C-alpha positions as CSV (number, residue, x, y, z in Angstrom):
1,X,-48.4,37.5,34.3
2,X,-48.0,40.5,36.5
3,X,-49.4,42.0,39.6
4,X,-52.5,44.0,40.0
5,X,-50.0,47.4,40.0
6,X,-48.1,46.3,36.6
7,X,-51.3,45.3,34.8
8,X,-52.4,48.7,32.4
9,X,-55.8,49.9,33.7
10,X,-56.3,51.7,30.0
11,X,-57.6,48.9,27.3
12,X,-55.4,50.1,24.8
13,X,-52.5,50.0,27.0
14,X,-53.1,46.6,27.7
15,X,-53.3,45.8,24.2
16,X,-49.6,47.2,23.6
17,X,-48.5,45.0,26.9
18,X,-50.1,42.1,25.7
19,X,-48.7,42.4,21.7
20,X,-45.1,43.4,23.4
21,X,-45.9,40.0,25.6
22,X,-46.7,38.3,22.2
23,X,-43.8,39.9,20.6
24,X,-41.2,39.0,23.2
25,X,-42.7,35.3,23.0
26,X,-41.8,35.7,19.1
27,X,-38.3,36.7,19.4
28,X,-37.7,33.7,22.1
29,X,-39.1,31.0,19.7
30,X,-37.0,32.4,16.9
31,X,-33.8,32.5,19.2
32,X,-34.6,28.7,19.8
33,X,-34.8,27.8,16.6
34,X,-32.0,29.6,15.7
35,X,-30.2,27.4,18.5
36,X,-32.0,24.5,17.6
37,X,-30.3,24.3,13.8
38,X,-27.2,23.8,14.5
39,X,-27.8,20.7,16.8
40,X,-29.8,19.1,13.7
41,X,-27.1,19.8,11.2
42,X,-24.2,18.4,13.5
43,X,-21.3,17.2,11.5
44,X,-20.3,13.3,11.3
45,X,-16.8,14.2,10.9
46,X,-15.6,13.8,15.0
47,X,-17.6,10.0,14.6
48,X,-16.0,9.2,10.9
49,X,-12.6,9.8,11.3
50,X,-11.7,7.5,14.0
51,X,-14.3,4.6,12.9
52,X,-12.6,5.2,9.2
53,X,-9.0,4.8,11.4
54,X,-9.9,1.9,12.9
55,X,-10.8,0.5,9.6
56,X,-8.0,0.9,8.0
57,X,-5.6,-0.4,10.9
58,X,-7.8,-3.6,10.8
59,X,-7.6,-4.1,6.9
60,X,-3.7,-3.6,7.1
61,X,-3.2,-5.8,10.1
62,X,-6.0,-8.3,10.9
63,X,-4.9,-10.5,13.7
64,X,-7.4,-13.0,13.1
65,X,-6.5,-13.6,9.1
66,X,-4.5,-16.8,8.1
67,X,-1.6,-15.6,6.1
68,X,-1.7,-16.7,2.2
69,X,0.6,-19.4,1.6
70,X,1.3,-19.6,-2.2
71,X,1.7,-23.3,-3.7
72,X,5.4,-24.8,-3.6
73,X,6.2,-24.4,-7.9
74,X,7.3,-27.8,-9.4
75,X,11.3,-28.2,-9.4
76,X,11.4,-28.2,-12.9
77,X,9.8,-24.5,-12.9
78,X,12.2,-23.5,-10.4
79,X,15.2,-24.3,-12.2
80,X,13.5,-22.5,-15.2
81,X,13.5,-19.5,-13.2
82,X,17.0,-19.9,-11.6
83,X,18.2,-20.5,-15.2
84,X,16.5,-17.0,-16.5
85,X,17.8,-15.0,-13.6
86,X,21.3,-16.6,-14.0
87,X,20.9,-15.5,-18.0
88,X,20.0,-12.0,-17.2
89,X,22.7,-11.7,-14.9
90,X,25.2,-12.8,-17.4
91,X,24.0,-10.2,-20.0
92,X,24.2,-7.4,-17.4
93,X,27.7,-8.4,-16.4
94,X,28.9,-9.1,-20.2
95,X,27.5,-5.3,-21.0
96,X,29.3,-4.0,-18.2
97,X,32.3,-5.4,-18.9
98,X,32.4,-4.4,-22.5
99,X,31.5,-1.2,-21.8
100,X,34.3,-0.3,-18.9
101,X,37.0,-3.1,-19.2
102,X,36.6,-4.4,-15.9
103,X,34.2,-6.8,-14.0
104,X,31.4,-5.2,-11.7
105,X,32.0,-5.4,-7.7
106,X,28.7,-6.7,-7.3
107,X,25.5,-6.8,-9.4
108,X,23.9,-4.0,-7.8
109,X,26.2,-2.6,-9.9
110,X,24.8,-3.6,-13.2
111,X,21.3,-4.6,-12.2
112,X,18.8,-1.7,-11.0
113,X,16.4,-4.3,-9.5
114,X,18.0,-6.7,-7.0
115,X,17.5,-10.8,-8.3
116,X,18.2,-13.7,-6.1
117,X,21.3,-14.4,-8.2
118,X,24.9,-14.8,-6.2
119,X,28.1,-13.2,-7.9
120,X,31.7,-13.7,-7.6
121,X,34.5,-12.1,-9.4
122,X,37.9,-13.8,-9.7
123,X,41.2,-12.3,-9.8
124,X,41.9,-13.8,-13.4
125,X,38.9,-11.9,-15.0
126,X,36.5,-14.8,-14.8
127,X,33.3,-14.6,-12.7
128,X,30.4,-17.0,-10.9
129,X,27.0,-16.5,-10.9
130,X,24.7,-18.7,-8.7
131,X,20.8,-19.2,-8.6
132,X,18.5,-21.2,-6.9
133,X,18.5,-23.7,-3.7
134,X,20.6,-26.9,-3.2
135,X,19.2,-29.5,-5.3
136,X,17.7,-26.7,-7.8
137,X,21.1,-24.6,-8.4
138,X,21.6,-23.1,-11.7
139,X,25.7,-22.4,-11.7
140,X,27.4,-20.5,-14.3
141,X,31.3,-19.9,-14.3
142,X,32.6,-17.5,-17.0
143,X,35.8,-19.5,-18.0
144,X,33.7,-22.7,-18.2
145,X,31.7,-23.8,-21.2
146,X,29.3,-21.6,-22.9
147,X,25.7,-21.5,-20.7
148,X,23.4,-22.7,-22.5
149,X,20.0,-21.3,-21.4
150,X,18.0,-23.2,-24.4
151,X,19.1,-26.3,-23.2
152,X,17.7,-25.5,-19.5
153,X,14.9,-23.5,-20.0
154,X,13.1,-25.0,-22.8
155,X,12.6,-28.5,-21.5
156,X,11.6,-27.3,-18.0
157,X,9.0,-24.8,-19.7
158,X,7.8,-27.9,-22.0
159,X,7.4,-30.3,-18.8
160,X,5.5,-27.5,-17.2
161,X,3.1,-27.1,-20.0
162,X,2.1,-30.5,-20.0
C-alpha cells in the first residue's frame, strides 16, 4: 500500500488516491488483455506449412507402397497395337514424302508424338517400319506388298472381344 508518510490524511485526498490506484489497475488489466489477444489468435500457418509439405512428399513418394503392375496384354492385342502403330507411321511417312518428295530422316520429323516404331530409310527411296517385340513383331517394307491393316487388326480385335 504505502508507508504512513505516503498515505493522505485528508479523506478527499484518500478517495482520489484510491481512485488513482483503481485507474492504474484498470489500465494494467486492459494492457494485459490486449497482450493476451494475439496469443489467442495465433496463426496455424507455421505448423500447417511443414505438415502440408510432408504430406505432399509422402503422397508422391511412398516408400512402403508396392508398385502397380498392369496385367500383360494377350499376344493378339499386342500384335494389333503394333499394327496400328505401324499404320500411323506409314500414313505419316507417305504424307511427308508426297509433300516434300523425299523420305524423312526420322519419325520424329513427321510425328508430333513418339510412338514405339523403328524407322529405317534406304538409299533407293524405300523404308522399313518395325513395331512390337520379337515374336509379336509387325514389319512393313515400302518396296514390298501393300500393308494390310485390316487383315491383321480385325481378326486380332475379334479375338480380343470374345
